[in-house]
C-alpha positions as CSV (number, residue, x, y, z in Angstrom):
1,M,0.0,0.0,0.0
2,F,2.8,2.4,0.9
3,S,5.4,1.1,-1.6
4,G,4.7,3.9,-4.0
5,F,6.3,6.4,-1.7
6,G,9.6,4.7,-2.3
7,D,9.4,5.2,-6.0
8,P,12.1,7.6,-7.5
9,V,9.3,9.5,-9.3
10,I,8.1,10.8,-5.9
11,V,11.6,12.3,-5.2
12,F,11.6,13.8,-8.7
13,I,8.3,15.5,-8.3
14,A,9.1,16.9,-4.8
15,A,12.4,18.2,-6.0
16,L,10.8,19.9,-9.0
17,F,8.5,21.8,-6.7
18,V,11.5,23.2,-4.9
19,V,13.3,24.1,-8.1
20,S,10.2,25.8,-9.4
21,D,9.9,27.9,-6.3
22,G,13.5,28.9,-6.5
23,L,13.0,30.4,-9.9
24,D,10.0,32.3,-8.6
25,A,11.7,33.5,-5.4
26,S,14.8,34.7,-7.2
27,G,12.7,37.0,-9.4
28,V,13.3,35.2,-12.7
29,T,9.6,34.9,-13.4
30,A,9.0,38.5,-12.5
31,W,11.7,39.5,-14.9
32,A,10.2,37.5,-17.7
33,G,6.8,39.0,-16.9
34,Q,8.1,42.6,-17.2
35,H,9.6,41.9,-20.6
36,L,6.3,40.5,-21.7
37,V,4.5,43.7,-20.7
38,E,7.1,45.7,-22.7
39,K,6.8,43.7,-25.8
40,A,3.0,43.2,-25.9
41,G,2.2,46.8,-26.7
42,D,-1.6,47.2,-27.0
43,S,-2.3,44.3,-29.3
44,R,-4.6,41.6,-27.9
45,R,-3.5,39.0,-30.3
46,K,0.2,39.7,-29.7
47,L,-0.4,39.5,-26.0
48,V,-2.1,36.1,-26.2
49,V,0.8,34.7,-28.3
50,L,3.4,36.1,-25.9
51,I,1.6,34.9,-22.8
52,M,1.1,31.4,-24.2
53,G,4.7,31.2,-25.5
54,L,6.1,32.3,-22.2
55,V,4.1,30.0,-20.0
56,A,4.9,27.1,-22.3
57,L,8.7,27.8,-21.9
58,V,8.4,28.3,-18.1
59,T,6.3,25.1,-17.8
60,A,9.0,23.1,-19.5
61,L,11.3,23.9,-16.6
62,I,9.1,24.2,-13.6
63,S,5.8,22.3,-14.2
64,V,2.3,23.4,-15.2
65,N,1.0,24.5,-11.8
66,G,4.2,26.4,-10.9
67,A,4.3,28.3,-14.2
68,V,0.6,29.3,-14.0
69,A,0.9,30.4,-10.3
70,A,4.0,32.5,-11.1
71,L,2.6,34.2,-14.1
72,L,-1.0,34.6,-13.1
73,P,-0.7,38.0,-11.3
74,M,1.4,39.4,-14.1
75,V,-1.1,38.4,-16.8
76,V,-4.0,40.0,-14.9
77,V,-2.2,43.2,-14.3
78,T,-1.1,43.4,-17.9
79,A,-4.7,43.0,-19.1
80,V,-6.0,45.6,-16.7
81,R,-3.3,48.1,-17.8
82,L,-4.3,47.6,-21.5
83,K,-8.0,48.0,-20.5
84,L,-8.7,44.4,-21.6
85,S,-10.7,41.8,-19.7
86,P,-8.4,39.2,-17.9
87,S,-10.9,36.5,-18.8
88,R,-9.6,36.8,-22.4
89,F,-6.2,35.7,-21.3
90,L,-6.3,33.4,-18.2
91,I,-7.8,30.3,-19.8
92,P,-5.1,30.6,-22.6
93,L,-2.5,30.9,-19.9
94,A,-3.6,27.6,-18.4
95,F,-4.0,25.9,-21.7
96,G,-0.6,27.1,-22.9
97,A,0.9,25.6,-19.8
98,H,-0.6,22.2,-20.6
99,A,0.8,22.3,-24.1
100,G,4.2,23.4,-22.8
101,S,4.4,20.4,-20.5
102,L,5.3,18.2,-23.5
103,L,8.4,20.3,-24.5
104,V,10.9,18.5,-22.3
105,M,10.9,15.8,-19.6
106,T,10.6,18.2,-16.7
107,G,7.4,19.7,-18.0
108,T,5.2,17.3,-16.1
109,P,5.8,14.2,-13.8
110,V,3.8,12.2,-16.4
111,N,6.7,12.4,-18.7
112,V,9.0,10.8,-16.2
113,L,6.4,8.2,-15.3
114,V,5.9,7.0,-18.9
115,S,9.6,6.9,-19.5
116,E,10.1,4.7,-16.4
117,M,7.3,2.4,-17.5
118,A,8.9,2.0,-20.9
119,V,12.1,0.9,-19.3
120,S,10.2,-1.5,-17.0
121,V,9.0,-3.5,-20.0
122,G,12.4,-3.7,-21.6
123,E,12.1,-0.6,-23.9
124,R,14.4,2.4,-24.0
125,S,13.5,5.5,-22.0
126,F,12.3,8.7,-23.7
127,G,15.1,11.3,-24.0
128,F,15.0,14.6,-22.2
129,F,14.4,16.6,-25.4
130,E,12.6,13.8,-27.2
131,F,9.2,15.0,-26.0
132,A,9.7,18.2,-28.0
133,L,9.1,16.3,-31.2
134,V,5.5,16.3,-30.3
135,G,5.5,19.1,-27.8
136,I,6.5,21.9,-30.3
137,P,3.6,21.0,-32.7
138,L,1.2,20.9,-29.7
139,V,2.3,24.4,-28.5
140,V,2.1,25.9,-32.0
141,G,-1.2,24.4,-32.7
142,T,-2.6,25.3,-29.3
143,I,-1.6,29.0,-29.8
144,L,-3.1,29.1,-33.3
145,I,-6.4,27.6,-32.1
146,V,-6.6,30.1,-29.2
147,V,-5.7,33.1,-31.4
148,F,-8.3,32.3,-34.1
149,F,-11.1,30.8,-32.0
150,G,-10.5,32.4,-28.6
151,P,-12.2,35.8,-29.4
152,R,-15.5,34.0,-30.1
153,L,-15.3,31.2,-27.5
154,L,-13.8,33.0,-24.5
155,P,-16.1,35.1,-22.3
156,E,-15.6,38.7,-21.4
157,R,-16.2,39.1,-17.7
158,V,-15.0,41.1,-14.7
159,A,-14.0,38.9,-11.8
160,D,-15.1,39.6,-8.2
161,S,-11.4,39.7,-7.1
162,I,-8.1,39.6,-8.9
163,P,-4.6,39.0,-7.6
164,R,-2.8,42.0,-6.1
165,D,-0.2,43.6,-8.3
166,L,2.9,44.3,-6.3
167,S,5.3,44.9,-9.2
168,Q,5.1,48.7,-8.6
169,H,4.8,48.4,-4.8
170,A,7.6,50.9,-4.1
171,R,5.7,53.6,-5.9
172,T,2.5,52.7,-4.1
173,L,4.2,53.1,-0.7
174,E,5.7,56.4,-1.7
175,L,2.3,57.7,-2.5
176,Q,0.8,56.3,0.7
177,Y,3.5,57.7,3.1
178,S,5.3,61.1,3.2
179,L,8.8,59.8,2.9
180,P,12.1,61.6,2.2
181,K,13.1,61.5,-1.4
182,D,16.5,59.9,-0.6
183,I,14.9,56.6,0.6
184,D,15.1,53.3,-2.3
185,L,12.4,51.5,-0.6
186,I,12.7,48.3,-2.5
187,S,15.9,46.9,-3.9
188,R,17.6,43.6,-4.5
189,E,19.0,43.6,-1.0
190,A,16.3,45.3,1.1
191,G,12.6,46.0,1.1
192,A,9.7,47.4,3.0
193,T,6.4,46.0,4.2
194,E,3.4,47.3,6.1
195,V,2.1,45.8,9.4
196,V,-0.9,46.7,11.4
197,V,-0.9,46.6,15.2
198,A,-3.1,43.7,16.1
199,P,-5.8,43.9,18.8
200,R,-4.5,42.9,22.2
201,S,-0.9,43.2,20.8
202,D,2.0,43.7,23.3
203,L,3.0,46.7,21.2
204,I,0.0,48.7,22.3
205,G,1.1,51.5,24.6
206,Q,4.7,51.5,23.3
207,S,6.2,54.8,22.1
208,V,7.7,54.7,18.6
209,F,8.8,57.2,16.0
210,P,9.9,57.3,12.3
211,G,13.6,56.3,12.1
212,M,13.4,54.1,15.2
213,V,15.2,50.8,15.1
214,T,13.0,47.9,16.2
215,E,13.7,45.8,19.2
216,S,15.3,43.1,17.1
217,G,17.8,45.6,15.7
218,D,17.2,44.4,12.2
219,L,14.4,46.7,11.0
220,V,13.7,50.4,10.9
221,I,10.3,52.0,11.3
222,A,10.2,54.1,8.1
223,A,6.7,55.7,8.7
224,I,3.7,55.5,11.0
225,Q,0.1,56.1,10.2
226,R,-3.2,56.2,12.1
227,A,-6.4,56.3,10.1
228,G,-4.4,57.1,7.0
229,E,-2.6,60.1,8.5
230,D,1.1,60.3,9.0
231,R,2.3,60.6,12.5
232,G,5.6,61.4,14.3
233,R,6.3,60.1,17.8
234,T,3.3,58.0,18.7
235,V,2.0,55.8,21.5
236,L,0.7,52.8,19.6
237,V,-2.9,51.7,19.6
238,A,-4.6,48.8,17.8
239,G,-5.0,49.5,14.2
240,D,-1.9,51.7,13.7
241,T,0.1,51.0,10.6
242,L,3.9,50.8,10.6
243,L,6.0,50.8,7.5
244,L,9.1,48.6,8.2
245,R,12.3,48.6,6.2
246,G,15.2,46.2,6.3
247,S,16.8,43.3,4.5
248,W,14.5,40.8,2.9
249,D,15.6,38.1,5.3
250,A,15.0,40.3,8.3
251,L,11.5,41.2,7.1
252,D,10.7,37.5,6.6
253,I,11.8,36.6,10.1
254,N,10.5,39.6,12.1
255,T,7.1,39.9,10.5
256,I,6.0,36.5,11.6
257,D,4.6,37.8,14.9
258,S,1.2,37.6,16.5
259,D,1.5,41.2,17.6
260,V,1.2,42.5,14.1
261,I,-0.8,41.7,10.9
262,V,1.2,41.8,7.7
263,V,-0.6,43.7,4.9
264,D,1.5,42.1,2.1
265,A,4.0,39.3,2.9
266,P,7.6,40.3,2.1
267,Q,8.1,37.2,0.0
268,K,5.2,38.2,-2.3
269,I,6.5,41.7,-2.6
270,R,10.1,40.5,-3.4
271,R,8.9,38.0,-6.0
272,Q,6.9,40.6,-7.9
273,A,8.8,43.8,-7.3
274,V,12.4,42.7,-7.6
275,P,13.0,41.1,-11.0
276,M,16.2,39.2,-11.3
277,G,17.0,39.4,-7.6
278,P,20.4,38.7,-6.0
279,K,20.0,35.0,-6.3
280,A,18.6,34.9,-9.8
281,K,21.9,34.0,-11.5
282,A,22.4,31.1,-9.0
283,A,18.9,29.9,-9.6
284,L,19.4,29.9,-13.4
285,A,22.7,28.2,-13.1
286,I,21.1,25.5,-10.9
287,V,18.3,24.9,-13.4
288,L,20.8,24.8,-16.3
289,G,22.9,22.2,-14.4
290,M,19.8,20.1,-13.8
291,V,18.8,20.2,-17.5
292,V,22.4,19.2,-18.5
293,L,22.3,16.2,-16.1
294,L,18.8,15.2,-17.3
295,A,19.7,15.6,-21.0
296,T,22.9,13.6,-20.8
297,G,21.6,11.0,-18.5
298,L,24.8,11.1,-16.3
299,V,22.6,10.5,-13.2
300,P,19.0,9.2,-12.8
301,A,16.3,11.9,-13.2
302,S,15.4,11.8,-9.5
303,V,19.1,12.4,-8.5
304,A,19.5,15.3,-10.9
305,A,16.3,17.0,-9.6
306,L,17.3,16.3,-5.9
307,L,20.7,17.8,-6.4
308,A,19.1,20.9,-7.9
309,A,16.7,21.2,-5.0
310,C,19.5,20.9,-2.5
311,A,21.6,23.5,-4.4
312,M,18.6,25.9,-4.2
313,V,18.8,25.7,-0.4
314,L,22.6,25.5,0.0
315,L,23.1,28.6,-2.2
316,R,20.4,30.3,-0.2
317,V,18.0,30.9,-3.1
318,L,15.4,29.4,-0.7
319,T,15.4,28.8,3.0
320,V,14.7,25.3,4.3
321,S,11.2,26.4,5.4
322,E,10.5,28.0,2.0
323,A,11.6,24.8,0.3
324,H,9.3,22.8,2.6
325,R,6.3,25.0,1.9
326,S,6.9,24.9,-1.9
327,V,6.2,21.1,-2.0
328,S,2.6,20.2,-2.8
329,W,2.2,17.3,-0.3
330,T,-1.3,16.6,-1.6
331,T,0.2,15.8,-5.0
332,L,2.8,13.6,-3.5
333,L,0.3,11.7,-1.5
334,L,-1.9,11.2,-4.6
335,V,0.9,10.0,-6.7
336,G,2.4,7.8,-4.0
337,G,-1.0,6.2,-3.4
338,M,-1.7,5.7,-7.1
339,I,1.5,3.9,-8.0
340,P,0.5,0.7,-6.1
341,L,-2.9,0.9,-7.8
342,S,-1.2,1.1,-11.2
343,V,0.9,-2.0,-10.3
344,A,-2.2,-3.7,-9.1
345,I,-4.0,-3.0,-12.4
346,E,-1.1,-4.8,-14.1
347,V,-0.4,-7.8,-11.9
348,T,-4.0,-8.7,-11.2
349,G,-4.8,-9.1,-14.9
350,V,-7.1,-6.2,-15.2
351,A,-4.9,-4.4,-17.7
352,D,-4.7,-7.6,-19.8
353,A,-8.5,-8.1,-19.7
354,I,-9.2,-4.6,-20.8
355,A,-6.5,-4.8,-23.5
356,T,-7.9,-8.1,-24.8
357,G,-11.4,-6.6,-25.0
358,L,-10.1,-3.5,-26.8
359,I,-8.2,-5.6,-29.3
360,D,-11.2,-7.9,-29.8
361,V,-13.4,-4.9,-30.7
362,I,-10.8,-3.0,-32.9
363,G,-8.5,-5.7,-34.1
364,A,-4.7,-6.0,-33.7
365,E,-4.2,-5.1,-37.3
366,R,-5.5,-1.6,-36.8
367,P,-2.9,-0.1,-34.4
368,H,-4.0,3.5,-35.2
369,L,-7.5,2.8,-33.9
370,L,-6.0,1.2,-30.8
371,V,-4.1,4.5,-30.2
372,L,-7.2,6.5,-30.8
373,G,-9.2,4.4,-28.3
374,I,-6.4,4.7,-25.6
375,A,-6.2,8.5,-26.2
376,V,-10.0,9.1,-26.0
377,V,-10.3,7.1,-22.8
378,T,-7.3,9.1,-21.3
379,V,-8.8,12.5,-22.3
380,V,-12.2,11.6,-20.8
381,L,-10.8,10.2,-17.5
382,G,-8.4,13.2,-17.3
383,Q,-11.3,15.6,-16.9
384,L,-12.4,13.9,-13.8
385,I,-9.1,13.1,-11.9
386,S,-5.6,14.4,-12.2
387,N,-3.6,13.7,-15.3
388,M,-1.0,11.9,-13.2
389,A,-3.6,9.6,-11.7
390,T,-5.0,9.1,-15.2
391,A,-1.6,8.2,-16.6
392,L,-1.0,5.7,-13.8
393,I,-4.3,4.0,-14.6
394,I,-4.1,4.0,-18.4
395,A,-0.3,3.4,-19.0
396,P,-0.4,-0.3,-17.8
397,I,-3.4,-0.9,-20.1
398,A,-1.5,0.8,-23.0
399,I,1.5,-1.5,-22.4
400,A,-0.8,-4.6,-22.3
401,V,-2.5,-3.6,-25.5
402,A,0.9,-3.2,-27.2
403,V,2.1,-6.6,-26.0
404,D,-1.1,-8.4,-27.0
405,A,-1.1,-6.6,-30.4
406,G,2.6,-7.4,-31.0
407,I,3.6,-3.7,-31.4
408,S,6.0,-1.3,-29.6
409,P,4.5,0.2,-26.4
410,L,6.4,3.5,-27.1
411,P,3.8,5.1,-29.4
412,L,1.0,4.1,-27.0
413,L,2.8,5.5,-24.0
414,M,3.5,8.7,-25.8
415,A,-0.1,8.9,-26.8
416,V,-1.1,8.5,-23.2
417,T,1.2,11.4,-22.3
418,V,-0.2,13.7,-25.0
419,A,-3.8,12.8,-24.1
420,A,-3.2,13.3,-20.4
421,A,-2.1,16.8,-21.1
422,A,-5.4,17.6,-22.8
423,S,-7.0,18.7,-19.5
424,F,-9.1,21.4,-21.0
425,L,-12.8,20.6,-20.5
426,T,-13.4,21.4,-16.8
427,P,-12.0,23.7,-14.2
428,V,-11.3,20.8,-11.9
429,A,-9.2,18.8,-14.4
430,T,-6.0,20.3,-13.0
431,P,-5.0,22.8,-10.3
432,A,-3.9,25.2,-13.0
433,N,-7.4,25.3,-14.5
434,T,-8.8,26.0,-11.0
435,M,-6.3,28.8,-10.3
436,V,-7.5,30.9,-13.2
437,M,-11.2,30.4,-12.5
438,G,-11.6,33.1,-9.8
439,P,-9.4,35.8,-11.3
440,G,-11.0,35.2,-14.7
441,G,-14.5,35.3,-13.4
442,Y,-15.1,32.0,-15.3
443,R,-18.0,29.6,-15.0
444,F,-17.8,25.8,-15.2
445,S,-19.1,25.8,-18.8
446,D,-16.6,28.3,-20.1
447,Y,-13.8,25.7,-20.3
448,W,-15.2,23.2,-22.7
449,K,-16.1,25.7,-25.3
450,L,-12.5,26.4,-26.2
451,G,-11.2,23.2,-24.6
452,L,-13.2,20.9,-26.9
453,P,-11.4,21.8,-30.1
454,L,-8.1,21.7,-28.3
455,A,-8.9,18.2,-26.9
456,V,-9.8,17.0,-30.4
457,F,-6.5,18.5,-31.7
458,F,-4.5,16.7,-29.0
459,V,-6.2,13.4,-29.8
460,A,-5.5,13.9,-33.5
461,V,-1.8,14.5,-32.7
462,A,-1.7,11.4,-30.4
463,T,-3.3,9.3,-33.1
464,L,-1.7,10.6,-36.3
465,L,1.6,12.3,-35.5
466,V,2.9,10.2,-32.6
467,P,3.0,6.9,-34.6
468,L,5.0,8.7,-37.3
469,I,7.7,9.5,-34.8
470,W,7.6,6.4,-32.6
471,R,6.9,3.5,-34.9
472,F,4.7,0.6,-34.1
C-alpha cells in the first residue's frame, strides 16, 4: 500500500516543486513578466501569443502549476493596464501551460512516469528533449487555435477579485506615506512592508517614532500612520500602521509575529517587485545544471532534480522552510497512493483483460485505432481526476495492448502522455485550471467551449503524429 512512496518519481516530483519555487523566489519569473509587458504593446493577439509562448517555456522547466501560479498576477495586471478583460487571457494561460508540459521531460511528472514504465517493460526510456518532437507542434497548434477561435469562444467578464499587483509596490508606498526622497524603498538587498498593530498586541502602549530601530535591531520604522494620516512620535494603539524597512531576510523573520498583521508578505513583494534578484543567477545556473544532467543521463532523473533542489537551499536561493512550503504534499500523497494501484491493475490481470477486450473490438491489425481508443479514454478520464492519476491507470493498459497486439509500447505510452495533457474541458481537471477560475470570473461551462477543439487536436496528434515519430 505504501510502496509507491519509495518510487524515485516521488523524489523527482518533490524536488521539481523546490526548483520551481527557487526560480520564482529569485525574481526570474518577475523579470520574464516585465519583458512580456514591454513587448506586448496594445495588441490583444500579440499579448495572447506572448503569454502562451512564455508560459509554455516556463512550464517546460518548472511544471504546469508552478508556471501558472507564477505568471497569473502578471497576466491579470497586464490585461488591466491595457483596458482588456483578464478573462480573455487566463484560460489561454492555463491551456498554454498544458501544451508546454510536453516540451521536455521536466514539464510534467507524467513524462518521467511513462519513461520509467517504458524501461520497466524492456524498452528504452524517452530522451529529455525527445518530448519536443510532439511538444512543439502541440504548442504551436494550441496557440493558433486560441488566437483564431478564442475571441469567439472566451467570455468577457469582470472577476469579483483579482490577484494583487505588487510589481510597482515601491511607488504605491511612496504615494501612501510622506517619505524623504532619498529613501530606495525596495531593492535587490532590502525591502519594505506594512504591518498593522493587532488587537491585544503587546505593542499597544509603546512609544515609537519614524527612524526608530525595532527591538530586534534588524528593521527600521520608516513611517507611522493612524487612520491614513502620517504621525511622528506615537504611542501605539490597535489599528496603527507601521512601514518597516530592512533586509528581505530580516523582514521575513520579524514579521512572523502575532503582535502584528502583515498587509503584504515580504516574500510576495520581493517576488513581484524585484525582477532578477540577487539569487537569480544562482537559480538559473542550478536549473541549467539540472537540465544538463537530465539531458545527458549522467545520473538518474530523481538524483538530478534532488541535487538541484538541495543546491537551491545550500546557495540560499530558498530557505529550508520555503523549500518545505513549496512542495505540494497533496500531489505527492496522490501519486504515491496511485503507484500501487497502477501496479495492481497490471499484476491482477485487469490491464490484460481490458487490453484483450479492446483488441477484440478493434483488431490487432489496426494499431492507429488502438491508439485512438487509448487517447480518447485518457482524455475523458483526465477531466475527472488528475492527469498523473489518469496516466498511472491507463499506462499499464496501454502496455498490455501493445504486448497483445505485438507492437511497440512507445507510441501508445506517448499517446497517453499527450492525451493526459489535454485537461481542457473542466476547471477541476488540473489545479492550473482551478487557479484561473476566480481571477478570470469563469463559470464551469466556459472551459469546454475552447477546450473541446483543443482536446480534439491533442487526440489527433496522439493518433496521427505520434506513430509517425515512434513507430509501431
